[in-house]
N, C-alpha and C positions, 0 to 999 in steps of 0.2 A: 617173223612170220607167226601168225596165230594158228594153233592146231585146230583141225576140223573136229567138231563133236559128232558123235554117233547120232542117229536120228531120234527125234521125239515122237511119241505116239499119243493119239487123241481119239476118243470115241464119245459119241453123244447118244443118249436115249431120252425119250420123252418120259416125264414123270420123275419121281414116283407119285402116284395118286393113291389116296385112301380108297378102300373097297366101298362099293355102293350096292344097294339092292337092285334086283332086276328092273329093267326099263328105267334106270336112272343113270346119269353120267357119273363117273368117278368123282368123289369129293375133291374139291379144289381144281377141277379140270376146266378148261375154257369152254363155256356154254353160251350159245346164242339162244335167246328166247324170242319166238315169233311175236311180233307186235310190241316188243320192248326195246328201248334204246339204252345202251350203257356207255359210259365214258371210256372204259378200258377192259381188257381181258387179261387174265393171269395164265401164265404158262410156267411149268417146272421142267427143267432139263437137268439130267444127271450127266456130268462129264467125268470120264475115267481117263487118266493120262499118266504118262511115264516119261521122265526126262532121263537122259543118259548119265552115266557116272561122271562125277566132277561138277554136277550142276549145283549152284548155290541158291537158286531161286528163279523166279520168273513170274509170268502172269498168264491168266486164262481169260479169254473174252468170248462171250456168246451174244449173238445178235438175232433178233427177229424183226424184220422190216427195218425201221430206223431206230429201234430201241436196242441199246447195248448195255450189258452188265460186265463188269471186270472184277476178277479176283486175283489178288497178288498172293504168292506163296513163297515159302523158303524151304530149302532142303531139310532143315531141322524139324519141320512140321511132320514129315514122313506121312503125309496124307495125300494120296494121289487120286482122290475121288471127291467131287464137290457137287452139291445140288444147288443150282442157280435158279432163282425166281425172277421172272420178267413180267412187268405190268405194261402191256402194250396198249397205247391209245387206240380206240376203236377206229378212228379215222385212218390209221395205218393198215388196217386189215380189211380192205375192200373186197367185194366180190362174193360175199357169203349172204345170199338173200333167201330167207325162209320160204318165200312164196315159190321159189324154184324147187325146193326140196320137199316141202311139206304137202300132204294131201289137204283137201278142202276141210275147213274147221267144222266142229259140231260141239255139243255139250260134253262135259267131263274132261278128265286129264288127257292130254295128247301124247303121242309117242315121242321117244327120244331117239334121234338118229345119230349114229357115229359116222362122221365124214372123214375117211382115212386120207392121210397125206394132203391135207388142205393147205397147210402152210409149211414153211421151212425155217429151221434155225441153223445158223452158221457158227462154227466155233474156230478159234485160233488159239494156239498155245505157243508161248515163247519161253524157252529154257535158257538161262544164263549161266555161264561158267565163270569160275574165279579168274580165268585167264583173259576174260573180256569177250570171249566168243559166245555165240548163241546159236541155237537151232530152233526150228519152228515146225509146226504141224497144223494143218487145217482139215476140217471135215464139216459135213452138214448132216442133218437128220430131218426126215419128213415128219411133220406134226399133225396129229389128229385133232379134230374139233368136234364138239357135240352140239346138237341143236334140239331144243324142246319145241315141238310143233304145237299148234293150237289143238284143242280137242277134236276128235274125229266125229263126223255126223253119225247119228243113229241110222241104221238101215231101215228103210220103210218097206213093208211087204208090197209085192207087185200086184196084189189083189185086195179087195175090200170085202167085208161081210156082205152077204146077199148076192154076190156075183156067182152065176152058175159055173161049175168046173170047166165046161167047154170054153167059156169066155176067158177064164184064167189061163188056160193053155195057150190061147192065141194072144194073150196080153191085152185084151180090150173087153169092155163090158158088152154083154149080149143086149140086143135090141128087144124091147118089150112090144108085143103086139096085143091089141085089145080086140 
């Protein structure tokens, strides 16, 4: 009879991403740009995990849509944290349409929107013992995405030069009588 191992632990976080200036997405974050098509988007996921005593190694797997990365580890590495990068083909990430989220375009740079919990990453951990037994853990994390919108239009004044104040208040030009 194979002894049962204690439970394995796994947690996932999005990132890490490098800091960025205001109104900019984090460096290396997944960004959609209105009006542009790309082949793939990059995501970073940090996995923290713990295997029970007696573990000799195992593997960690993270998936976004149909894209999966796998990292094999051994107990001698003594590293229970990994950053995994996934390059996900754009065709796997449907449903993010800039025209739904962005205001009407205009000249100049547009705003950057953070779309919280737009996608999901799933993680699985398998810890193997010298006795041949194994234990597993699964988890998931909601992933944010960023969208750069087209430039916003300049606001036009509601009145023009030469229109009397009374007409401006009503929002229409005054009639001229001769």
